[in-house]
C-alpha positions as YAML, in Angstrom:
chain: A
units: angstrom
residues:
- id: 1
  name: MET
  ca: [-13.25, 29.43, -14.07]
- id: 2
  name: TRP
  ca: [-11.93, 29.53, -10.47]
- id: 3
  name: PRO
  ca: [-13.65, 26.34, -9.36]
- id: 4
  name: TRP
  ca: [-12.07, 24.43, -12.24]
- id: 5
  name: THR
  ca: [-8.65, 25.98, -11.53]
- id: 6
  name: LEU
  ca: [-8.85, 25.06, -7.84]
- id: 7
  name: TYR
  ca: [-9.92, 21.54, -8.77]
- id: 8
  name: LEU
  ca: [-6.96, 21.18, -11.15]
- id: 9
  name: LEU
  ca: [-4.52, 22.46, -8.53]
- id: 10
  name: ARG
  ca: [-5.91, 20.00, -5.98]
- id: 11
  name: ILE
  ca: [-5.44, 17.13, -8.46]
- id: 12
  name: ILE
  ca: [-1.83, 18.19, -9.16]
- id: 13
  name: ASP
  ca: [-1.12, 18.50, -5.43]
- id: 14
  name: ASP
  ca: [-2.51, 15.02, -4.79]
- id: 15
  name: ALA
  ca: [-0.41, 13.59, -7.63]
- id: 16
  name: TYR
  ca: [2.78, 15.14, -6.21]
- id: 17
  name: ALA
  ca: [1.96, 13.83, -2.72]
- id: 18
  name: ASP
  ca: [1.41, 10.33, -4.13]
- id: 19
  name: PHE
  ca: [4.66, 10.52, -6.09]
- id: 20
  name: GLU
  ca: [6.58, 11.65, -3.01]
- id: 21
  name: ALA
  ca: [5.13, 8.80, -0.95]
- id: 22
  name: ARG
  ca: [6.19, 6.29, -3.60]
- id: 23
  name: VAL
  ca: [9.74, 7.68, -3.75]
- id: 24
  name: VAL
  ca: [10.07, 7.55, 0.04]
- id: 25
  name: ALA
  ca: [8.70, 3.99, 0.06]
- id: 26
  name: ALA
  ca: [11.11, 2.88, -2.65]
- id: 27
  name: ARG
  ca: [14.09, 4.28, -0.76]
- id: 28
  name: ALA
  ca: [13.03, 2.67, 2.50]
- id: 29
  name: LEU
  ca: [12.64, -0.75, 0.90]
- id: 30
  name: THR
  ca: [16.04, -1.11, -0.75]
- id: 31
  name: GLY
  ca: [18.35, -3.81, 0.58]
- id: 32
  name: ARG
  ca: [15.62, -6.07, 2.00]
- id: 33
  name: THR
  ca: [14.18, -9.35, 0.86]
- id: 34
  name: LYS
  ca: [10.96, -9.15, -1.11]
- id: 35
  name: ARG
  ca: [8.94, -10.58, 1.78]
- id: 36
  name: GLU
  ca: [10.48, -8.03, 4.18]
- id: 37
  name: GLN
  ca: [9.66, -5.27, 1.69]
- id: 38
  name: VAL
  ca: [6.01, -6.32, 1.66]
- id: 39
  name: ARG
  ca: [5.86, -6.52, 5.46]
- id: 40
  name: GLN
  ca: [7.42, -3.10, 5.91]
- id: 41
  name: TYR
  ca: [5.24, -1.49, 3.28]
- id: 42
  name: VAL
  ca: [2.01, -2.95, 4.67]
- id: 43
  name: LEU
  ca: [2.81, -2.19, 8.31]
- id: 44
  name: GLU
  ca: [4.40, 1.23, 7.90]
- id: 45
  name: GLN
  ca: [3.46, 2.87, 4.62]
- id: 46
  name: ALA
  ca: [0.21, 1.47, 3.25]
- id: 47
  name: ARG
  ca: [-3.12, 3.03, 4.10]
- id: 48
  name: PRO
  ca: [-4.83, 1.56, 7.17]
- id: 49
  name: GLU
  ca: [-7.37, -0.05, 4.82]
- id: 50
  name: PHE
  ca: [-6.17, -1.31, 1.45]
- id: 51
  name: ARG
  ca: [-6.93, -3.81, -1.27]
- id: 52
  name: PHE
  ca: [-4.58, -6.38, -2.75]
- id: 53
  name: VAL
  ca: [-4.42, -4.43, -6.02]
- id: 54
  name: ASP
  ca: [-3.11, -1.40, -4.08]
- id: 55
  name: ILE
  ca: [-0.15, -3.45, -2.86]
- id: 56
  name: VAL
  ca: [0.44, -4.85, -6.35]
- id: 57
  name: ALA
  ca: [0.52, -1.29, -7.74]
- id: 58
  name: ALA
  ca: [2.82, -0.03, -4.98]
- id: 59
  name: LEU
  ca: [5.28, -2.96, -5.27]
- id: 60
  name: PRO
  ca: [5.29, -3.86, -8.98]
- id: 61
  name: ASP
  ca: [8.61, -5.75, -8.88]
- id: 62
  name: ILE
  ca: [7.25, -8.33, -6.41]
- id: 63
  name: SER
  ca: [5.17, -11.22, -7.72]
- id: 64
  name: PRO
  ca: [1.53, -11.52, -6.65]
- id: 65
  name: ALA
  ca: [2.28, -14.95, -5.16]
- id: 66
  name: THR
  ca: [4.96, -13.46, -2.88]
- id: 67
  name: LEU
  ca: [2.59, -10.64, -1.94]
- id: 68
  name: ARG
  ca: [-0.14, -13.15, -1.03]
- id: 69
  name: GLU
  ca: [2.27, -15.23, 1.05]
- id: 70
  name: ALA
  ca: [3.50, -12.18, 2.97]
- id: 71
  name: LEU
  ca: [-0.05, -10.91, 3.57]
- id: 72
  name: ASN
  ca: [-1.19, -14.35, 4.74]
- id: 73
  name: GLU
  ca: [1.79, -14.51, 7.08]
- id: 74
  name: LEU
  ca: [0.86, -11.11, 8.52]
- id: 75
  name: ALA
  ca: [-2.72, -12.33, 8.92]
- id: 76
  name: ARG
  ca: [-1.56, -15.44, 10.81]
- id: 77
  name: GLU
  ca: [0.47, -13.17, 13.11]
- id: 78
  name: GLY
  ca: [-2.64, -11.05, 13.73]
- id: 79
  name: LYS
  ca: [-1.14, -7.87, 12.26]
- id: 80
  name: VAL
  ca: [-3.64, -7.56, 9.41]
- id: 81
  name: ASP
  ca: [-7.16, -8.80, 8.81]
- id: 82
  name: SER
  ca: [-9.09, -9.21, 5.59]
- id: 83
  name: GLY
  ca: [-12.48, -9.94, 4.20]
- id: 84
  name: ARG
  ca: [-13.22, -12.60, 1.62]
- id: 85
  name: GLY
  ca: [-13.23, -12.48, -2.14]
- id: 86
  name: ARG
  ca: [-11.38, -10.80, -4.93]
- id: 87
  name: SER
  ca: [-11.99, -7.21, -3.79]
- id: 88
  name: ALA
  ca: [-11.49, -7.88, -0.08]
- id: 89
  name: VAL
  ca: [-10.39, -4.97, 2.06]
- id: 90
  name: TRP
  ca: [-7.35, -5.63, 4.23]
- id: 91
  name: ARG
  ca: [-6.97, -3.71, 7.51]
- id: 92
  name: ARG
  ca: [-4.01, -3.24, 9.78]
- id: 93
  name: GLN
  ca: [-4.94, -4.28, 13.31]
- id: 94
  name: GLY
  ca: [-5.09, -1.61, 15.97]
- id: 95
  name: ILE
  ca: [-6.08, 1.12, 13.48]
- id: 96
  name: LYS
  ca: [-9.65, 2.34, 13.14]
...
């Protein structure tokens, strides 16, 4: 019974940590344009390696087209890099 209990507690702890990160991100993004919100989230709060669907889930009030434009702009500036295809992994530059 203890292994299951420890597993459940770990899941609850992870869920609270994720919730806290989302609340902090939402507070930090208020008062900015949608493109600025995407830039700040990607450069400061997203994981070093992420997928497009992760950004869509984290910023649900921003359209996918705006997200793509902001990510492509960051890629042109050399701040992020991505693979090809639908499930491409994006990476912030300078982070291993």
